[in-house]
N, CA, C and O atoms as a DFTB+ gen file, in Angstrom:
452 C
 N C O
     1  1      27.688     -17.184      27.465
     2  2      28.186     -17.886      26.544
     3  2      29.710     -18.114      26.620
     4  3      30.335     -17.205      27.167
     5  1      30.327     -19.035      26.225
     6  2      32.011     -19.047      26.168
     7  2      32.307     -17.971      25.155
     8  3      31.689     -17.707      24.124
     9  1      33.317     -17.441      25.635
    10  2      33.655     -16.580      24.860
    11  2      34.562     -17.032      23.252
    12  3      34.509     -16.286      22.274
    13  1      35.308     -18.290      23.250
    14  2      35.819     -18.925      22.179
    15  2      34.479     -18.980      21.287
    16  3      34.539     -18.458      20.174
    17  1      33.299     -19.565      21.693
    18  2      32.400     -20.032      21.132
    19  2      31.892     -18.260      20.022
    20  3      31.769     -18.117      18.805
    21  1      31.770     -17.485      20.903
    22  2      31.224     -16.044      20.204
    23  2      32.505     -15.750      19.190
    24  3      32.213     -15.624      18.001
    25  1      33.501     -15.665      19.459
    26  2      34.887     -15.477      18.741
    27  2      34.237     -16.342      17.072
    28  3      33.873     -15.857      16.001
    29  1      34.309     -17.328      17.413
    30  2      34.201     -18.483      16.095
    31  2      33.007     -17.856      15.551
    32  3      33.095     -17.460      14.389
    33  1      31.837     -17.679      16.207
    34  2      30.581     -17.254      15.232
    35  2      30.718     -15.802      14.505
    36  3      30.546     -15.570      13.308
    37  1      31.093     -14.832      15.594
    38  2      31.192     -13.569      14.462
    39  2      32.417     -13.717      13.476
    40  3      32.358     -13.160      12.379
    41  1      33.171     -14.219      13.724
    42  2      34.752     -14.291      12.685
    43  2      34.237     -15.045      11.396
    44  3      34.768     -14.932      10.291
    45  1      32.945     -15.965      11.724
    46  2      32.548     -16.655      10.408
    47  2      32.035     -16.024       9.272
    48  3      32.021     -16.362       8.088
    49  1      31.539     -14.863       9.973
    50  2      30.959     -14.363       8.487
    51  2      31.623     -13.164       7.792
    52  3      31.117     -12.238       7.159
    53  1      32.810     -13.428       8.070
    54  2      34.212     -12.893       7.362
    55  2      34.458     -13.880       6.371
    56  3      34.795     -13.583       5.225
    57  1      34.330     -14.827       6.697
    58  2      34.810     -16.210       5.879
    59  2      33.993     -16.566       4.664
    60  3      32.861     -16.105       4.816
    61  1      34.101     -17.113       3.682
    62  2      33.086     -17.472       2.638
    63  2      32.082     -18.511       2.918
    64  3      32.276     -19.564       3.526
    65  1      31.012     -18.095       2.413
    66  2      30.045     -18.956       2.667
    67  2      30.109     -20.222       1.413
    68  3      30.795     -19.718       0.524
    69  1      29.778     -21.335       1.066
    70  2      29.122     -22.157      -0.274
    71  2      28.598     -20.864      -0.854
    72  3      28.234     -19.821      -0.312
    73  1      28.678     -21.302      -2.306
    74  2      28.260     -20.673      -3.345
    75  2      26.442     -20.671      -3.462
    76  3      25.843     -19.666      -3.845
    77  1      25.830     -21.768      -3.124
    78  2      24.583     -21.961      -3.107
    79  2      24.121     -20.867      -1.639
    80  3      22.940     -20.686      -1.345
    81  1      25.276     -20.234      -0.856
    82  2      24.476     -19.465       0.325
    83  2      24.953     -18.244       0.064
    84  3      25.021     -17.364       0.922
    85  1      25.313     -18.108      -1.126
    86  2      25.915     -16.245      -1.641
    87  2      24.901     -15.512      -1.654
    88  3      23.758     -15.961      -1.747
    89  1      25.250     -14.021      -1.543
    90  2      24.234     -13.284      -1.892
    91  2      24.429     -12.688      -3.570
    92  3      25.338     -11.972      -3.990
    93  1      23.223     -13.268      -4.354
    94  2      23.446     -12.904      -5.893
    95  2      22.706     -11.799      -6.052
    96  3      21.546     -11.752      -5.642
    97  1      23.336     -10.725      -6.702
    98  2      22.812      -9.495      -6.743
    99  2      21.861      -9.696      -8.241
   100  3      22.190     -10.534      -9.080
   101  1      20.728      -8.849      -8.402
   102  2      19.980      -8.953      -9.479
   103  2      19.520      -7.463      -9.845
   104  3      19.431      -6.721      -8.866
   105  1      19.271      -7.007     -10.852
   106  2      18.526      -5.399     -11.283
   107  2      17.397      -5.669     -10.918
   108  3      16.890      -4.826     -10.178
   109  1      16.522      -6.946     -11.274
   110  2      15.226      -7.312     -11.342
   111  2      14.977      -8.828     -11.266
   112  3      15.906      -9.633     -11.195
   113  1      13.871      -9.127     -11.282
   114  2      13.712     -10.661     -11.442
   115  2      13.795     -11.067     -12.758
   116  3      13.223     -10.611     -13.747
   117  1      14.748     -12.180     -12.629
   118  2      15.293     -12.867     -13.796
   119  2      16.600     -11.972     -14.538
   120  3      17.288     -12.323     -15.496
   121  1      16.667     -10.846     -13.830
   122  2      17.851     -10.189     -14.648
   123  2      19.155      -9.898     -13.244
   124  3      19.242      -8.942     -12.473
   125  1      20.043     -11.180     -13.357
   126  2      21.296     -11.052     -12.632
   127  2      22.383     -10.042     -12.996
   128  3      22.500      -9.659     -14.160
   129  1      22.959      -9.728     -12.290
   130  2      24.095      -8.517     -12.814
   131  2      25.328      -9.274     -12.787
   132  3      26.235      -8.677     -13.368
   133  1      25.718     -10.610     -12.208
   134  2      26.675     -11.447     -12.217
   135  2      27.591     -10.907     -11.048
   136  3      28.778     -11.230     -11.029
   137  1      27.047     -10.077     -10.060
   138  2      28.037     -10.167      -8.691
   139  2      27.316     -11.063      -7.888
   140  3      26.172     -11.507      -7.984
   141  1      28.314     -11.256      -6.990
   142  2      27.915     -12.184      -5.804
   143  2      28.708     -11.781      -4.929
   144  3      29.756     -11.222      -5.255
   145  1      28.343     -12.000      -3.554
   146  2      29.127     -11.833      -2.054
   147  2      28.762     -13.202      -1.318
   148  3      27.658     -13.721      -1.154
   149  1      30.035     -13.626      -0.925
   150  2      30.146     -14.970       0.089
   151  2      30.633     -14.417       1.259
   152  3      31.191     -15.213       2.014
   153  1      30.562     -13.150       1.641
   154  2      30.891     -13.059       3.094
   155  2      30.729     -11.238       3.242
   156  3      30.492     -10.457       2.321
   157  1      30.884     -11.002       4.301
   158  2      30.682      -9.599       4.616
   159  2      31.692      -8.516       3.779
   160  3      31.304      -7.413       3.393
   161  1      32.829      -8.958       3.611
   162  2      33.723      -8.056       2.929
   163  2      33.402      -7.936       1.402
   164  3      33.525      -6.917       0.724
   165  1      32.959      -9.192       0.977
   166  2      32.611      -9.346      -0.709
   167  2      31.153      -8.578      -0.701
   168  3      30.666      -8.227      -1.776
   169  1      30.507      -8.340       0.478
   170  2      29.166      -7.728       0.123
   171  2      29.187      -6.199       0.255
   172  3      28.438      -5.459      -0.383
   173  1      30.257      -5.726       1.283
   174  2      30.297      -3.984       1.220
   175  2      30.805      -3.563      -0.123
   176  3      30.512      -2.517      -0.703
   177  1      31.807      -4.749      -0.649
   178  2      32.527      -4.290      -1.993
   179  2      31.784      -4.313      -2.922
   180  3      32.028      -3.374      -3.681
   181  1      30.758      -5.099      -3.342
   182  2      29.846      -5.138      -4.241
   183  2      28.898      -3.727      -4.101
   184  3      28.721      -2.939      -5.030
   185  1      28.259      -3.567      -2.562
   186  2      27.479      -2.719      -2.922
   187  2      27.939      -1.535      -2.829
   188  3      27.202      -0.564      -3.002
   189  1      29.125      -1.426      -2.566
   190  2      30.119       0.197      -3.000
   191  2      30.067       0.452      -4.810
   192  3      29.949       1.604      -5.228
   193  1      30.155      -0.604      -5.686
   194  2      30.232      -0.703      -6.841
   195  2      28.929      -0.522      -7.767
   196  3      28.751       0.399      -8.564
   197  1      27.965      -1.697      -7.471
   198  2      27.172      -2.319      -8.243
   199  2      25.954      -1.100      -8.400
   200  3      25.726      -0.279      -7.512
   201  1      25.128      -1.166      -9.890
   202  2      24.244      -0.344     -10.102
   203  2      23.051      -0.315      -9.195
   204  3      22.479      -1.311      -8.751
   205  1      22.667       1.227      -8.917
   206  2      22.123       1.560      -7.578
   207  2      20.761       0.768      -7.656
   208  3      20.212       0.339      -6.641
   209  1      20.167       0.573      -9.135
   210  2      19.005      -0.331      -9.451
   211  2      18.999      -1.656      -8.691
   212  3      17.969      -2.120      -8.201
   213  1      20.230      -2.260      -8.614
   214  2      19.583      -3.313      -7.801
   215  2      19.737      -3.205      -6.374
   216  3      19.220      -4.114      -5.725
   217  1      20.450      -2.116      -5.620
   218  2      20.521      -1.824      -4.664
   219  2      18.708      -2.040      -4.294
   220  3      17.959      -2.835      -3.726
   221  1      18.667      -0.805      -5.014
   222  2      16.799      -0.778      -4.455
   223  2      16.016      -1.652      -4.760
   224  3      15.009      -1.748      -4.057
   225  1      16.185      -2.567      -5.868
   226  2      15.535      -3.885      -6.175
   227  2      15.293      -4.752      -5.044
   228  3      14.163      -5.059      -4.663
   229  1      16.734      -5.273      -4.336
   230  2      17.147      -5.774      -3.137
   231  2      16.548      -5.098      -1.835
   232  3      15.926      -5.803      -1.040
   233  1      16.688      -4.029      -1.652
   234  2      15.985      -3.200      -0.729
   235  2      14.662      -3.419      -0.629
   236  3      14.217      -3.944       0.391
   237  1      13.792      -3.031      -1.727
   238  2      12.387      -3.272      -1.347
   239  2      11.911      -4.540      -1.370
   240  3      10.695      -4.573      -1.179
   241  1      12.556      -5.874      -1.576
   242  2      11.928      -6.724      -1.243
   243  2      12.348      -7.680       0.033
   244  3      11.744      -8.734       0.235
   245  1      13.463      -7.222       0.907
   246  2      14.079      -7.501       2.298
   247  2      15.449      -8.181       1.977
   248  3      16.308      -8.183       2.858
   249  1      15.684      -8.717       0.853
   250  2      16.893      -9.664       0.569
   251  2      18.088      -9.240       1.643
   252  3      18.643     -10.052       2.384
   253  1      18.264      -8.383       1.612
   254  2      19.613      -7.969       1.984
   255  2      19.726      -8.613       3.240
   256  3      20.603      -9.375       3.645
   257  1      18.393      -8.063       3.962
   258  2      18.149      -8.791       5.616
   259  2      18.121     -10.314       5.459
   260  3      19.025     -10.899       6.056
   261  1      17.335     -10.999       4.833
   262  2      17.150     -12.209       4.712
   263  2      18.550     -13.031       4.678
   264  3      18.747     -14.073       5.304
   265  1      19.566     -12.325       3.765
   266  2      20.659     -13.102       3.886
   267  2      21.173     -13.025       5.324
   268  3      21.275     -14.027       6.031
   269  1      21.560     -11.531       5.810
   270  2      22.348     -11.382       6.791
   271  2      21.754     -12.101       7.721
   272  3      22.478     -12.313       8.694
   273  1      20.497     -12.639       7.783
   274  2      19.746     -13.418       9.369
   275  2      20.411     -14.491       8.955
   276  3      21.005     -15.067       9.866
   277  1      20.568     -15.170       7.423
   278  2      21.110     -16.507       7.173
   279  2      22.375     -16.837       7.923
   280  3      22.676     -17.862       8.535
   281  1      23.166     -15.513       7.689
   282  2      24.306     -15.408       8.352
   283  2      24.832     -15.298       9.870
   284  3      25.926     -15.209      10.428
   285  1      23.404     -15.354      10.264
   286  2      23.018     -14.849      11.872
   287  2      23.395     -13.412      12.111
   288  3      23.634     -13.129      13.285
   289  1      23.497     -12.418      11.186
   290  2      23.693     -11.293      11.583
   291  2      22.362     -10.338      11.778
   292  3      22.071      -9.358      11.092
   293  1      21.683     -10.844      12.810
   294  2      20.332     -10.148      13.121
   295  2      20.255      -8.726      13.380
   296  3      19.429      -7.924      12.943
   297  1      21.315      -8.515      14.216
   298  2      21.689      -7.212      14.627
   299  2      21.675      -6.372      13.338
   300  3      20.860      -5.468      13.152
   301  1      22.633      -6.729      12.459
   302  2      23.045      -6.004      10.830
   303  2      21.738      -5.956      10.315
   304  3      21.382      -4.857       9.890
   305  1      20.684      -7.184      10.232
   306  2      19.489      -7.113       9.499
   307  2      18.377      -5.853       9.960
   308  3      17.683      -5.062       9.320
   309  1      18.634      -6.154      11.597
   310  2      17.706      -5.068      11.760
   311  2      18.096      -3.632      11.577
   312  3      17.214      -2.776      11.636
   313  1      19.313      -3.304      11.364
   314  2      19.609      -1.789      11.143
   315  2      19.352      -1.598       9.668
   316  3      18.810      -0.543       9.341
   317  1      19.647      -2.417       8.795
   318  2      18.797      -2.117       7.673
   319  2      17.686      -2.121       7.243
   320  3      17.315      -1.595       6.193
   321  1      16.899      -2.847       8.183
   322  2      15.318      -2.562       8.081
   323  2      15.156      -1.445       8.695
   324  3      14.006      -1.024       8.571
   325  1      15.848      -0.781       9.317
   326  2      15.625       1.093       9.774
   327  2      15.900       1.735       8.739
   328  3      15.252       2.730       8.413
   329  1      16.940       1.257       8.030
   330  2      17.391       2.314       7.186
   331  2      16.204       2.250       5.967
   332  3      15.892       3.273       5.358
   333  1      15.550       0.868       5.669
   334  2      14.469       0.684       4.577
   335  2      13.271       1.842       4.955
   336  3      12.636       2.535       4.160
   337  1      13.183       1.810       6.441
   338  2      12.139       2.379       7.001
   339  2      12.268       4.071       6.890
   340  3      11.231       4.731       6.954
   341  1      13.421       4.663       6.741
   342  2      13.713       6.035       6.436
   343  2      13.562       6.348       4.775
   344  3      13.784       7.434       4.240
   345  1      13.230       5.403       4.270
   346  2      12.840       5.626       2.724
   347  2      13.879       6.416       1.996
   348  3      13.725       7.447       1.341
   349  1      15.210       5.585       2.291
   350  2      16.256       6.355       1.586
   351  2      16.527       5.963       0.048
   352  3      16.611       4.745      -0.109
   353  1      16.674       6.700      -1.070
   354  2      17.151       6.081      -2.287
   355  2      18.539       6.431      -3.027
   356  3      19.177       7.239      -2.351
   357  1      18.942       6.202      -3.760
   358  2      19.950       6.315      -4.560
   359  2      20.929       6.028      -3.741
   360  3      21.012       5.138      -2.894
   361  1      21.930       7.142      -4.169
   362  2      23.555       6.995      -3.452
   363  2      23.282       7.530      -2.060
   364  3      24.121       7.293      -1.191
   365  1      22.164       8.247      -1.747
   366  2      22.228       8.262       0.059
   367  2      22.262       6.758       0.577
   368  3      23.031       6.220       1.374
   369  1      21.194       6.260      -0.121
   370  2      20.913       4.767       0.469
   371  2      22.328       3.804       0.040
   372  3      22.522       2.976       0.930
   373  1      22.915       3.745      -0.603
   374  2      24.185       3.093      -0.696
   375  2      25.012       3.468      -0.020
   376  3      25.948       2.669       0.001
   377  1      25.196       4.516       0.717
   378  2      26.440       5.219       1.274
   379  2      25.787       4.999       2.985
   380  3      26.597       5.370       3.835
   381  1      24.837       4.611       3.382
   382  2      24.408       4.357       4.592
   383  2      24.184       2.686       4.891
   384  3      24.120       2.123       5.984
   385  1      24.087       2.091       3.496
   386  2      24.200       0.779       3.815
   387  2      25.907       0.130       3.952
   388  3      26.242      -0.793       4.695
   389  1      26.850       0.937       2.978
   390  2      28.181       0.521       2.797
   391  2      28.360       0.657       4.484
   392  3      28.644      -0.268       5.244
   393  1      28.101       2.150       4.867
   394  2      28.434       2.428       6.616
   395  2      28.178       1.484       7.322
   396  3      29.174       0.943       7.800
   397  1      27.001       0.960       7.647
   398  2      26.567      -0.009       8.740
   399  2      27.190      -1.276       8.270
   400  3      27.561      -2.064       9.140
   401  1      27.330      -1.535       7.224
   402  2      28.021      -2.936       6.687
   403  2      29.602      -2.755       7.254
   404  3      30.031      -3.725       7.879
   405  1      30.368      -1.779       7.116
   406  2      31.605      -1.343       7.142
   407  2      31.629      -1.611       8.776
   408  3      32.328      -2.521       9.220
   409  1      30.899      -0.847       9.576
   410  2      30.866      -0.988      10.917
   411  2      30.602      -2.192      11.444
   412  3      31.309      -2.395      12.431
   413  1      30.083      -2.820      11.261
   414  2      29.896      -4.309      11.711
   415  2      31.261      -5.151      10.877
   416  3      31.471      -6.358      10.997
   417  1      31.854      -4.478      10.276
   418  2      33.014      -5.666       9.846
   419  2      34.247      -5.083      11.028
   420  3      35.022      -5.748      11.716
   421  1      34.081      -3.731      10.946
   422  2      35.092      -3.522      11.967
   423  2      35.226      -3.949      13.242
   424  3      36.270      -4.224      13.833
   425  1      33.794      -4.000      13.745
   426  2      33.117      -4.565      15.394
   427  2      34.071      -5.884      15.344
   428  3      34.970      -6.145      16.143
   429  1      33.688      -6.609      14.284
   430  2      34.188      -8.025      14.439
   431  2      35.617      -8.360      14.114
   432  3      36.209      -9.431      14.250
   433  1      36.115      -6.995      13.570
   434  2      37.834      -7.400      13.460
   435  2      38.220      -6.999      14.493
   436  3      39.230      -7.632      14.802
   437  1      37.836      -5.908      15.584
   438  2      38.207      -5.532      16.779
   439  2      38.136      -6.473      17.584
   440  3      39.043      -6.507      18.416
   441  1      37.120      -7.519      17.647
   442  2      37.069      -8.609      18.479
   443  2      38.009      -9.644      18.421
   444  3      38.149     -10.342      19.425
   445  1      38.653      -9.857      17.455
   446  2      39.507     -10.916      16.932
   447  2      41.166     -10.267      17.004
   448  3      42.136     -10.864      16.538
   449  1      41.210      -9.299      17.502
   450  2      42.672      -8.720      17.231
   451  2      42.934      -8.637      19.075
   452  3      44.000      -8.222      19.529
């Protein structure tokens, strides 16, 4: 695969997706939090501060992984699936999610500098 294409694909996840493709956080079905992420930096920002009940709701449904796959972030989605399999909860779950997403953002940024 040409390097230019790879860079374009990886940097695109740092750019905003259209509102219809954003990740909208919920507490439960029919209970939106009002928070949304349109890119990976937004996503990690919301993960850092959103009510833990929202994180646990989406983790249990595989919602984070589905959104990341839509972005083309299959590897990151697999890492989050691995966290789910460890049955983490509460602040430990939040910290691990934030860590893996920040690590991915840093990898992308290093490729573009």
